[in-house]
VEXTORKOL-836627 format. One line per 10 residues: number of its first residue (from 1); their letters; for each residue x, y, z of N, C-alpha, C, O. Coordinates in steps of 0.05 Angstrom, whole numbers, plus 5000, padded with zeros to 4 digits. Example, Ala and Ser with C-alpha at 12.3 -4.5 7.8 and 13.67 -1.06 7.14 Angstrom:
residues 2
1	as	5264:4886:5156:5246:4910:5156:5264:4934:5156:5285:4934:5169; 5257:4955:5142:5273:4979:5143:5258:5001:5157:5268:5023:5161
end
This chain:
residues 320
1	mkwnkytllt	5017:4976:5000:5000:5000:5000:5017:5025:5000:5037:5026:5014; 5010:5045:4984:5024:5070:4983:5012:5089:5003:4987:5090:5006; 5029:5104:5017:5019:5123:5037:5027:5152:5028:5047:5155:5014; 5012:5171:5037:5020:5199:5033:5040:5206:5055:5033:5206:5079; 5064:5214:5047:5084:5221:5067:5086:5251:5069:5086:5265:5049; 5088:5261:5093:5091:5289:5098:5115:5294:5116:5120:5279:5135; 5131:5315:5110:5154:5322:5125:5151:5350:5137:5148:5369:5122; 5153:5352:5163:5150:5377:5176:5178:5386:5186:5191:5371:5200; 5186:5410:5179:5212:5421:5186:5209:5438:5212:5193:5457:5212; 5223:5430:5233:5222:5444:5258:5250:5446:5270:5270:5443:5256
11	tteaedivas	5252:5451:5296:5278:5453:5310:5281:5429:5328:5262:5416:5335; 5306:5422:5334:5311:5400:5352:5300:5405:5380:5291:5386:5393; 5300:5430:5389:5289:5437:5415:5259:5433:5416:5248:5426:5437; 5245:5436:5393:5216:5435:5393:5206:5408:5383:5182:5403:5383; 5223:5390:5375:5214:5365:5361:5195:5348:5378:5176:5337:5367; 5201:5346:5404:5183:5329:5421:5155:5341:5423:5135:5327:5421; 5154:5367:5429:5127:5379:5433:5112:5381:5406:5088:5378:5406; 5126:5384:5384:5113:5384:5358:5103:5356:5351:5081:5353:5341; 5119:5335:5358:5110:5308:5354:5084:5302:5371:5066:5288:5361; 5083:5313:5395:5059:5310:5411:5035:5323:5399:5013:5313:5400
21	aladagvqgv	5040:5347:5386:5018:5361:5373:5008:5345:5349:4984:5345:5343; 5026:5332:5335:5018:5315:5313:5000:5292:5322:4980:5285:5310; 5008:5280:5345:4992:5258:5356:4964:5269:5364:4944:5255:5359; 4963:5293:5375:4937:5304:5382:4919:5309:5358:4895:5308:5360; 4932:5314:5335:4917:5319:5310:4908:5294:5296:4894:5295:5276; 4917:5270:5307:4908:5245:5295:4929:5230:5281:4923:5209:5268; 4955:5239:5282:4977:5224:5269:4985:5202:5287:4990:5206:5311; 4987:5177:5277:4993:5154:5294:5022:5145:5295:5028:5126:5309; 5039:5159:5280:5067:5151:5281:5084:5173:5269:5077:5185:5249; 5107:5179:5282:5125:5200:5272:5154:5190:5272:5163:5177:5291
31	eiedntplte	5168:5195:5250:5196:5190:5248:5211:5216:5252:5205:5236:5238; 5230:5217:5270:5245:5242:5275:5273:5239:5264:5287:5220:5271; 5281:5257:5247:5308:5258:5236:5322:5283:5245:5313:5305:5239; 5345:5280:5259:5361:5303:5266:5390:5294:5269:5396:5270:5267; 5408:5313:5273:5436:5306:5276:5446:5312:5305:5469:5317:5309; 5427:5310:5324:5435:5314:5352:5449:5290:5363:5438:5268:5363; 5474:5293:5371:5489:5269:5382:5477:5261:5409:5468:5278:5424; 5478:5235:5415:5469:5225:5441:5490:5233:5463:5514:5233:5458; 5479:5240:5486:5497:5246:5509:5508:5220:5521:5497:5198:5515; 5528:5222:5537:5539:5199:5551:5518:5186:5569:5516:5161:5570
41	eelkgmfvdi	5502:5202:5582:5481:5192:5599:5460:5176:5583:5451:5155:5592; 5453:5186:5559:5434:5172:5543:5445:5146:5532:5431:5126:5531; 5471:5146:5525:5483:5122:5516:5484:5100:5538:5480:5077:5532; 5490:5109:5562:5491:5090:5584:5463:5078:5590:5461:5056:5600; 5442:5094:5584:5415:5085:5590:5405:5065:5569:5384:5053:5574; 5419:5062:5547:5410:5044:5526:5424:5017:5530:5448:5016:5537; 5409:4996:5525:5421:4969:5528:5439:4962:5505:5458:4947:5508; 5433:4973:5481:5450:4967:5458:5461:4993:5447:5450:5015:5452; 5483:4992:5433:5495:5016:5422:5479:5026:5399:5467:5011:5383; 5478:5053:5397:5464:5066:5375:5485:5084:5360:5500:5098:5373
51	plakgeddgt	5486:5083:5334:5505:5099:5319:5501:5128:5325:5478:5138:5326; 5522:5143:5328:5520:5172:5331:5509:5184:5306:5513:5174:5284; 5496:5207:5309:5485:5221:5286:5507:5229:5266:5529:5236:5274; 5500:5228:5241:5519:5236:5220:5513:5265:5212:5490:5273:5211; 5534:5279:5206:5531:5307:5196:5532:5327:5219:5531:5319:5243; 5533:5352:5212:5534:5373:5232:5507:5379:5243:5487:5380:5229; 5506:5383:5270:5481:5389:5283:5474:5419:5278:5486:5437:5289; 5455:5424:5260:5447:5451:5253:5423:5461:5267:5412:5482:5261; 5413:5445:5287:5390:5454:5303:5363:5448:5290:5342:5456:5301; 5363:5436:5266:5338:5430:5253:5330:5401:5256:5347:5384:5260
61	arlnfyldpe	5305:5396:5254:5295:5368:5255:5273:5365:5235:5257:5383:5229; 5271:5341:5224:5251:5334:5204:5233:5313:5216:5243:5291:5223; 5207:5318:5217:5188:5299:5228:5172:5288:5205:5156:5302:5192; 5176:5262:5199:5161:5249:5178:5137:5235:5189:5139:5221:5209; 5114:5239:5177:5090:5224:5185:5075:5216:5160:5078:5227:5138; 5058:5196:5163:5045:5182:5141:5015:5181:5145:5005:5175:5166; 5000:5187:5124:4971:5187:5125:4960:5169:5103:4970:5168:5080; 4939:5154:5109:4926:5137:5090:4912:5154:5069:4897:5172:5076; 4917:5149:5043:4904:5165:5022:4874:5165:5024:4861:5184:5014; 4863:5144:5036:4834:5143:5038:4823:5160:5061:4798:5164:5062
71	edndeilgri	4840:5169:5078:4832:5188:5099:4829:5216:5088:4839:5222:5066; 4816:5233:5103:4814:5261:5095:4839:5275:5104:4841:5286:5126; 4859:5275:5086:4885:5287:5093:4883:5317:5098:4897:5327:5116; 4866:5330:5083:4864:5359:5087:4854:5366:5114:4863:5386:5127; 4835:5350:5124:4824:5356:5151:4846:5352:5173:4848:5368:5191; 4861:5330:5170:4882:5325:5190:4904:5346:5188:4914:5356:5208; 4912:5354:5163:4932:5375:5160:4922:5401:5171:4938:5417:5182; 4896:5406:5169:4884:5431:5180:4887:5431:5211:4894:5451:5223; 4882:5408:5223:4885:5406:5252:4915:5410:5260:4921:5422:5281; 4932:5399:5244:4961:5401:5250:4969:5431:5248:4984:5440:5266
81	kegldelrsf	4961:5445:5228:4968:5473:5225:4957:5490:5248:4970:5509:5257; 4933:5483:5257:4922:5497:5280:4939:5493:5305:4944:5511:5321; 4948:5468:5309:4965:5461:5331:4992:5475:5330:5002:5485:5350; 5003:5477:5305:5029:5491:5302:5026:5521:5308:5043:5533:5320; 5003:5533:5299:4999:5561:5305:4997:5566:5335:5007:5587:5345; 4985:5548:5350:4983:5550:5379:5011:5548:5391:5018:5563:5410; 5027:5530:5381:5054:5527:5392:5071:5552:5387:5087:5560:5404; 5067:5564:5364:5083:5588:5357:5077:5611:5377:5093:5630:5379; 5055:5610:5390:5048:5632:5409:5065:5632:5434:5067:5653:5447; 5079:5610:5440:5095:5610:5464:5123:5597:5460:5138:5596:5479
91	mdigqgtita	5130:5588:5435:5156:5577:5432:5164:5579:5402:5147:5582:5385; 5190:5576:5397:5201:5577:5370:5201:5548:5359:5214:5531:5370; 5185:5544:5338:5184:5517:5326:5198:5517:5299:5195:5498:5284; 5213:5538:5293:5227:5539:5268:5209:5545:5245:5189:5559:5249; 5215:5534:5221:5199:5541:5198:5170:5530:5200:5151:5543:5192; 5167:5506:5210:5141:5494:5212:5127:5488:5186:5103:5486:5184; 5144:5486:5165:5132:5480:5138:5128:5450:5135:5142:5434:5147; 5108:5443:5118:5102:5415:5113:5103:5410:5083:5090:5424:5067; 5119:5390:5075:5120:5383:5046:5109:5354:5044:5111:5338:5062; 5097:5349:5020:5084:5323:5015:5098:5307:4994:5110:5318:4976
101	setedkdwin	5097:5281:4997:5107:5262:4977:5093:5236:4980:5078:5232:5000; 5097:5217:4962:5084:5191:4964:5105:5170:4969:5127:5171:4958; 5099:5152:4988:5118:5131:4995:5116:5107:4976:5096:5104:4962; 5136:5091:4977:5134:5065:4964:5120:5046:4984:5118:5052:5007; 5112:5023:4974:5100:5003:4991:5120:4994:5012:5142:4985:5005; 5113:4997:5038:5130:4987:5059:5115:4987:5085:5095:5000:5089; 5125:4971:5104:5112:4969:5130:5123:4991:5148:5137:4986:5167; 5116:5016:5141:5128:5039:5155:5120:5040:5184:5134:5051:5201; 5096:5029:5191:5087:5031:5219:5104:5015:5238:5103:5020:5262; 5120:4996:5227:5137:4980:5244:5167:4988:5242:5183:4978:5257
111	nwkeyfhsfr	5173:5005:5222:5201:5011:5217:5215:5026:5241:5239:5023:5245; 5199:5041:5257:5211:5056:5279:5222:5037:5300:5238:5046:5317; 5215:5012:5300:5223:4994:5321:5254:4991:5321:5265:4985:5343; 5267:4995:5299:5296:4992:5299:5310:5013:5316:5333:5011:5322; 5295:5035:5323:5307:5056:5339:5299:5055:5369:5309:5070:5385; 5281:5037:5376:5272:5034:5403:5283:5009:5415:5276:4987:5408; 5302:5012:5434:5316:4990:5446:5312:4990:5476:5300:5008:5487; 5321:4969:5489:5318:4966:5518:5332:4989:5532:5352:5000:5523; 5321:4997:5555:5332:5018:5571:5323:5016:5600:5306:4999:5606; 5335:5032:5618:5329:5030:5646:5318:5057:5657:5326:5078:5648
121	vgnifivpsw	5300:5054:5677:5292:5077:5693:5298:5068:5722:5282:5054:5734; 5321:5075:5732:5330:5065:5758:5334:5035:5756:5350:5026:5740; 5320:5020:5774:5323:4991:5773:5301:4977:5758:5296:4953:5760; 5287:4993:5741:5266:4982:5724:5277:4979:5695:5285:4999:5683; 5277:4955:5685:5289:4949:5659:5265:4946:5639:5249:4928:5642; 5264:4963:5619:5242:4963:5600:5253:4953:5573:5272:4964:5562; 5239:4932:5563:5249:4919:5539:5226:4916:5519:5204:4907:5526; 5230:4924:5494:5208:4921:5474:5203:4892:5468:5222:4875:5469; 5179:4885:5462:5171:4857:5459:5185:4844:5436:5187:4819:5436; 5195:4859:5416:5207:4846:5393:5237:4840:5397:5249:4828:5380
131	eddtplptde	5248:4848:5420:5276:4840:5426:5276:4814:5442:5282:4814:5465; 5270:4792:5428:5267:4766:5440:5294:4756:5451:5294:4740:5470; 5316:4764:5440:5342:4753:5448:5357:4770:5468:5380:4765:5474; 5343:4791:5479:5356:4808:5498:5360:4794:5525:5341:4784:5536; 5385:4793:5536:5389:4781:5562:5375:4797:5583:5378:4822:5585; 5359:4784:5600:5343:4798:5620:5357:4797:5647:5367:4776:5655; 5358:4820:5661:5370:4820:5688:5353:4804:5708:5329:4803:5705; 5366:4792:5727:5352:4776:5747:5347:4792:5773:5332:4783:5790; 5360:4815:5775:5358:4831:5800:5343:4857:5796:5345:4875:5813; 5329:4860:5774:5314:4884:5768:5286:4878:5760:5280:4855:5751
141	mvihidpgta	5268:4897:5762:5241:4894:5752:5242:4896:5721:5253:4915:5711; 5230:4877:5708:5230:4876:5679:5202:4882:5668:5183:4869:5676; 5200:4901:5651:5174:4908:5638:5177:4904:5608:5194:4916:5595; 5160:4887:5597:5159:4883:5568:5138:4901:5557:5115:4902:5567; 5145:4916:5536:5126:4936:5525:5126:4936:5495:5147:4935:5482; 5102:4938:5484:5098:4942:5455:5076:4962:5452:5052:4955:5457; 5082:4987:5445:5061:5007:5444:5041:5003:5421:5020:5016:5421; 5047:4986:5402:5029:4984:5379:5026:5011:5366:5046:5024:5359; 5001:5019:5361:4996:5046:5350:4988:5065:5372:4979:5088:5367; 4990:5057:5398:4984:5075:5420:5010:5088:5430:5031:5076:5429
151	fgtglhettq	5008:5113:5438:5031:5128:5446:5040:5119:5474:5024:5112:5491; 5066:5118:5478:5076:5112:5505:5094:5089:5507:5086:5068:5517; 5119:5092:5499:5139:5070:5502:5152:5071:5528:5162:5050:5538; 5153:5093:5541:5168:5096:5566:5195:5109:5561:5208:5119:5580; 5204:5110:5536:5230:5122:5530:5229:5153:5533:5248:5166:5540; 5206:5164:5527:5202:5193:5527:5206:5203:5556:5198:5190:5575; 5218:5226:5558:5225:5237:5584:5200:5240:5602:5202:5235:5627; 5177:5247:5591:5153:5251:5607:5145:5226:5621:5136:5226:5644; 5146:5203:5607:5138:5178:5619:5159:5169:5640:5151:5159:5661; 5184:5174:5635:5205:5168:5655:5201:5184:5680:5205:5174:5702
161	lcikqlkkrl	5193:5209:5678:5188:5226:5701:5165:5214:5718:5166:5214:5742; 5144:5205:5704:5121:5193:5719:5130:5167:5733:5122:5162:5756; 5146:5151:5719:5155:5125:5731:5171:5131:5756:5168:5117:5777; 5188:5151:5755:5205:5158:5779:5187:5167:5802:5192:5160:5825; 5166:5182:5796:5147:5190:5818:5131:5166:5829:5126:5165:5853; 5124:5148:5811:5109:5124:5821:5127:5108:5840:5118:5099:5861; 5152:5105:5833:5171:5090:5850:5173:5104:5878:5176:5090:5898; 5171:5130:5878:5175:5145:5902:5149:5147:5919:5151:5147:5944; 5126:5148:5906:5101:5154:5920:5082:5130:5924:5067:5130:5944; 5083:5110:5906:5063:5089:5908:5069:5070:5931:5092:5062:5935
171	kkgdkmldvg	5048:5063:5945:5051:5044:5967:5035:5018:5960:5016:5019:5945; 5044:4996:5972:5031:4971:5966:5002:4972:5974:4995:4981:5995; 4985:4963:5955:4956:4963:5960:4942:4988:5949:4917:4989:5950; 4957:5008:5939:4944:5032:5929:4927:5026:5904:4933:5007:5889; 4906:5042:5900:4890:5041:5876:4898:5066:5859:4901:5088:5870; 4901:5062:5833:4910:5083:5816:4892:5087:5791:4882:5068:5780; 4888:5112:5784:4874:5120:5760:4895:5132:5741:4908:5151:5748; 4897:5121:5717:4917:5130:5697:4902:5142:5673:4890:5128:5657; 4902:5169:5672:4887:5183:5651:4904:5186:5626:4926:5198:5628; 4895:5176:5603:4911:5177:5579:4932:5154:5580:4956:5159:5577
181	tgsgilgiva	4923:5130:5584:4941:5108:5591:4958:5099:5567:4979:5087:5571; 4949:5103:5542:4965:5096:5519:4971:5066:5518:4953:5050:5515; 4997:5059:5520:5005:5031:5519:5000:5017:5545:5003:4992:5546; 4994:5032:5566:4989:5020:5593:5014:5018:5609:5014:5004:5630; 5036:5030:5601:5062:5026:5614:5061:5035:5643:5072:5022:5661; 5048:5058:5649:5048:5068:5677:5031:5049:5694:5038:5044:5717; 5008:5040:5683:4992:5021:5699:5006:4995:5704:5003:4984:5726; 5021:4985:5685:5036:4960:5689:5057:4964:5710:5061:4947:5727; 5072:4986:5708:5093:4992:5728:5080:4993:5756:5091:4983:5775; 5057:5006:5758:5043:5010:5783:5036:4982:5796:5040:4978:5819
191	vklgasyvlg	5024:4965:5779:5017:4938:5789:5042:4923:5798:5042:4910:5819; 5064:4925:5782:5089:4912:5790:5100:4923:5816:5114:4909:5830; 5095:4949:5821:5105:4961:5846:5087:4955:5870:5094:4962:5892; 5064:4942:5865:5047:4935:5887:5019:4946:5888:5005:4942:5907; 5011:4962:5867:4984:4972:5867:4964:4949:5866:4968:4929:5852; 4942:4952:5881:4922:4931:5882:4903:4932:5857:4892:4912:5850; 4901:4957:5846:4883:4960:5823:4890:4985:5807:4896:5005:5819; 4888:4983:5781:4892:5006:5763:4869:5008:5744:4861:4988:5732; 4858:5032:5741:4838:5037:5719:4851:5057:5700:4859:5079:5709; 4852:5050:5675:4863:5068:5655:4841:5080:5638:4821:5066:5633
201	tdldpcavna	4844:5104:5629:4825:5116:5609:4841:5126:5586:4864:5134:5589; 4829:5126:5562:4842:5136:5538:4821:5143:5518:4799:5132:5517; 4828:5162:5500:4809:5170:5479:4812:5152:5455:4794:5150:5439; 4836:5140:5452:4842:5125:5427:4835:5095:5430:4846:5082:5448; 4817:5085:5414:4810:5056:5415:4833:5038:5411:4833:5015:5419; 4855:5048:5398:4879:5032:5394:4891:5024:5420:4906:5004:5422; 4886:5039:5441:4897:5032:5467:4887:5006:5478:4901:4993:5494; 4863:4997:5470:4852:4972:5480:4870:4949:5474:4878:4934:5492; 4877:4945:5449:4894:4923:5441:4922:4925:5453:4934:4906:5462; 4933:4950:5453:4959:4954:5464:4960:4947:5493:4979:4933:5502
211	vndnkkvndi	4941:4956:5509:4941:4950:5538:4937:4921:5543:4950:4909:5559; 4918:4909:5529:4913:4880:5533:4937:4863:5526:4944:4845:5541; 4951:4869:5504:4975:4854:5497:4997:4858:5517:5010:4838:5525; 5000:4882:5527:5022:4888:5546:5016:4876:5573:5034:4867:5587; 4990:4876:5581:4983:4862:5606:4989:4832:5605:5000:4821:5624; 4983:4820:5582:4987:4791:5579:5017:4785:5581:5025:4766:5595; 5034:4799:5566:5062:4792:5565:5076:4798:5592:5097:4787:5598; 5064:4816:5608:5075:4822:5635:5062:4807:5657:5067:4813:5681; 5045:4788:5650:5031:4771:5671:5015:4788:5690:5014:4783:5714; 5001:4808:5680:4983:4825:5696:4956:4812:5696:4944:4808:5675
221	keesfdliig	4945:4807:5720:4919:4794:5722:4897:4813:5711:4899:4838:5715; 4877:4802:5698:4856:4818:5686:4843:4836:5706:4838:4860:5700; 4838:4826:5730:4823:4841:5750:4840:4863:5763:4830:4880:5778; 4866:4864:5756:4885:4884:5768:4886:4910:5751:4894:4930:5762; 4878:4909:5726:4881:4932:5708:4859:4932:5688:4858:4916:5670; 4840:4951:5691:4819:4955:5671:4823:4979:5654:4839:4997:5662; 4810:4980:5632:4813:5003:5613:4785:5011:5603:4770:4994:5595; 4779:5037:5602:4755:5047:5590:4763:5069:5570:4782:5084:5574; 4748:5070:5548:4753:5090:5527:4733:5113:5530:4709:5109:5531; 4744:5137:5532:4727:5160:5536:4742:5183:5549:4766:5179:5557
231	nliddenvqk	4729:5206:5552:4742:5230:5562:4732:5236:5590:4709:5242:5594; 4750:5234:5610:4743:5239:5638:4733:5268:5642:4718:5273:5660; 4742:5286:5625:4735:5314:5629:4705:5320:5627:4694:5334:5643; 4693:5308:5606:4665:5315:5601:4646:5292:5595:4623:5296:5588; 4656:5267:5597:4639:5244:5591:4628:5233:5617:4643:5222:5634; 4602:5237:5622:4590:5229:5647:4592:5199:5652:4595:5190:5675; 4591:5183:5631:4593:5154:5634:4621:5147:5644:4623:5130:5662; 4641:5159:5633:4669:5154:5643:4672:5164:5672:4684:5150:5688; 4661:5187:5678:4663:5198:5705:4650:5179:5725:4661:5175:5747; 4627:5167:5718:4614:5148:5736:4631:5123:5740:4632:5113:5762
241	qcdddydiit	4643:5114:5719:4660:5089:5721:4685:5095:5737:4697:5076:5748; 4693:5120:5738:4717:5128:5753:4710:5138:5781:4727:5148:5796; 4684:5135:5788:4674:5146:5814:4684:5129:5837:4671:5112:5847; 4708:5136:5846:4721:5121:5868:4742:5139:5880:4750:5159:5868; 4751:5132:5904:4772:5148:5917:4799:5135:5911:4807:5116:5925; 4814:5145:5892:4839:5134:5884:4862:5145:5902:4861:5168:5910; 4881:5128:5907:4905:5137:5922:4924:5153:5905:4937:5171:5915; 4925:5146:5879:4943:5159:5861:4928:5163:5834:4914:5145:5825; 4931:5187:5822:4922:5192:5795:4946:5201:5779:4960:5220:5787; 4951:5189:5756:4972:5197:5738:4960:5208:5712:4939:5198:5703
251	anilpdvlvp	4972:5229:5701:4963:5241:5676:4987:5251:5661:4997:5273:5667; 4997:5236:5642:5019:5244:5625:5008:5255:5599:5007:5242:5579; 4999:5280:5601:4983:5293:5580:4993:5322:5577:5005:5333:5595; 4988:5334:5554:4996:5361:5549:4981:5381:5567:4959:5375:5575; 4994:5404:5573:4982:5423:5592:4954:5433:5584:4937:5437:5601; 4949:5435:5558:4922:5445:5549:4900:5425:5557:4877:5433:5559; 4908:5400:5562:4888:5380:5572:4889:5379:5603:4869:5375:5615; 4913:5382:5614:4916:5380:5643:4900:5402:5657:4889:5397:5679; 4898:5426:5645:4884:5448:5659:4854:5442:5663:4845:5444:5685; 4839:5434:5642:4811:5426:5647:4808:5399:5661:4787:5394:5674
261	ltpeavkhlr	4828:5382:5658:4826:5355:5671:4828:5356:5701:4814:5342:5715; 4846:5373:5711:4853:5372:5739:4829:5376:5758:4827:5361:5777; 4811:5396:5754:4789:5398:5772:4771:5373:5773:4760:5367:5794; 4768:5359:5751:4753:5335:5750:4768:5312:5764:4756:5296:5778; 4794:5310:5759:4810:5289:5770:4810:5290:5800:4810:5270:5814; 4810:5315:5812:4810:5318:5841:4786:5305:5854:4788:5295:5876; 4764:5304:5840:4740:5292:5851:4743:5262:5856:4729:5250:5872; 4762:5250:5841:4765:5221:5843:4789:5213:5860:4797:5190:5861; 4801:5233:5873:4825:5229:5889:4818:5231:5919:4804:5249:5927; 4826:5211:5934:4819:5211:5963:4835:5233:5977:4856:5242:5967
271	pggiyitsgi	4825:5242:6000:4841:5261:6017:4869:5249:6023:4871:5226:6032; 4889:5264:6018:4917:5254:6022:4928:5240:5997:4951:5233:5997; 4911:5237:5976:4920:5224:5952:4939:5240:5936:4941:5264:5939; 4954:5226:5918:4975:5238:5902:4967:5241:5873:4956:5223:5861; 4972:5264:5862:4966:5271:5834:4993:5275:5819:5007:5295:5825; 4999:5258:5800:5025:5259:5785:5019:5267:5757:5005:5253:5742; 5030:5289:5748:5026:5299:5720:5053:5302:5706:5074:5306:5719; 5052:5299:5680:5076:5304:5663:5066:5311:5635:5042:5316:5631; 5084:5311:5616:5076:5320:5589:5078:5350:5587:5066:5362:5569; 5092:5362:5606:5092:5392:5609:5119:5403:5599:5140:5397:5610
281	ldvkedvvtn	5118:5419:5579:5142:5434:5570:5149:5454:5592:5131:5466:5604; 5175:5459:5596:5183:5477:5618:5170:5504:5617:5165:5516:5638; 5165:5515:5593:5152:5541:5591:5123:5541:5600:5112:5563:5604; 5112:5518:5604:5084:5515:5613:5082:5506:5642:5060:5500:5652; 5105:5506:5656:5105:5496:5684:5085:5512:5701:5070:5500:5716; 5087:5539:5699:5069:5555:5716:5040:5551:5710:5023:5553:5728; 5034:5546:5685:5006:5542:5677:4994:5518:5692:4972:5519:5702; 5010:5496:5693:5001:5472:5707:5001:5475:5737:4981:5467:5750; 5022:5486:5748:5023:5489:5778:5000:5507:5787:4988:5502:5808; 4994:5528:5772:4972:5546:5779:4945:5531:5778:4928:5534:5795
291	avraagldvi	4941:5514:5757:4917:5499:5754:4914:5479:5777:4892:5474:5787; 4936:5466:5785:4936:5447:5806:4928:5460:5833:4912:5450:5848; 4940:5483:5838:4934:5497:5863:4905:5508:5863:4891:5507:5883; 4896:5517:5839:4868:5527:5837:4848:5505:5842:4825:5510:5851; 4856:5480:5837:4838:5457:5842:4839:5448:5871:4825:5428:5879; 4854:5461:5888:4855:5455:5916:4877:5436:5925:4876:5426:5947; 4896:5431:5907:4917:5412:5914:4942:5427:5923:4946:5451:5916; 4959:5414:5938:4985:5425:5947:5007:5414:5929:5010:5389:5928; 5022:5431:5916:5045:5422:5900:5067:5413:5919:5076:5428:5936; 5075:5388:5916:5096:5377:5935:5122:5372:5921:5143:5369:5935
301	evchqgewvs	5123:5370:5894:5148:5367:5881:5146:5374:5851:5126:5367:5838; 5166:5387:5841:5168:5393:5812:5194:5383:5802:5215:5391:5813; 5194:5365:5783:5219:5352:5773:5222:5359:5743:5203:5362:5728; 5248:5361:5735:5255:5368:5708:5272:5346:5696:5289:5334:5710; 5268:5340:5670:5285:5323:5655:5286:5334:5627:5267:5333:5612; 5310:5344:5619:5311:5359:5594:5293:5383:5595:5294:5398:5614; 5277:5387:5575:5258:5410:5574:5231:5402:5585:5212:5419:5583; 5228:5378:5596:5202:5369:5605:5200:5370:5636:5220:5369:5650; 5175:5373:5645:5170:5377:5674:5148:5358:5683:5130:5351:5669; 5151:5349:5708:5131:5334:5722:5123:5349:5747:5140:5357:5762
311	vtaqkpeykr	5097:5352:5751:5087:5366:5775:5071:5345:5791:5052:5333:5782; 5080:5341:5816:5067:5323:5834:5053:5339:5856:5066:5356:5869; 5028:5332:5862:5013:5347:5882:4998:5328:5900:4996:5304:5894; 4987:5338:5922:4973:5322:5941:4947:5336:5949:4946:5360:5953; 4926:5320:5952:4900:5330:5961:4901:5332:5992:4908:5313:6005; 4894:5355:6003:4895:5358:6032:4878:5338:6046:4857:5330:6036; 4886:5330:6070:4871:5311:6085:4843:5322:6093:4824:5307:6094; 4843:5348:6099:4818:5361:6107:4814:5386:6092:4833:5400:6084; 4788:5393:6086:4782:5418:6073:4790:5441:6091:4786:5441:6115; 4801:5462:6077:4809:5485:6092:4787:5507:6092:4790:5528:6104
end
């Protein structure tokens, strides 16, 4: 099958947030091309060696994405351009131009796998399901993950920030709500850390197969991790299904979603419960912390990794 290929020219500093904007517009996969060399820390975090980038790092990045010719490409491109205009209001995304071409027949949706290898977050070893011959450590927690077409491999800084907070905050027996669960990686890590129950929500139906497959390969019991499709912000059916007092709520989502989500999420958090957010570009840190405080939560920790931020808050034990 031939696909319509589009290449978006941006900057290396903006490539992650632009890729997130593409996902929000309905793009299910992005190839990022740049000449940014890997740091020593990044190389140490990878289980296998990755060739250093070739050519001079000129600060530009090319984001390739593919659309089915039978889809309404103009509508999706329109949403992308709206998203880019919004990003331009608070950051430099470079040219932001999009050029089109047609691909040859290829399994492009799986080609990115050659760039995603095993890595660690502390003592948690995350390995993609297709690396069957990877030697597994015996003294670390091992998570097998295959995102399918759902976002969330765990390699991205925002997911790593959430995992670090879960390791720090989650107690055995806790119940967790994971908003925007994607591949289910945070829910799986939570169960492995001792959570008694996880409920995930997501807007993308693709998350169903991704979560089910990843639960199976990680030996997660069905009753330990459920998933519902819908929007917690305004879907009454989803709100009713989430009507419980959770010990922890995680939301690895962009700030424009976190702001309206937070007041609703607070309703499902028990007094003393922990609210872990990420997906926040550093220039939007104040937007999220202000929204969290406005919802009646106490900010207890703000963590940075690269240009990304995680805000962790707690619901007061008693109303003030």
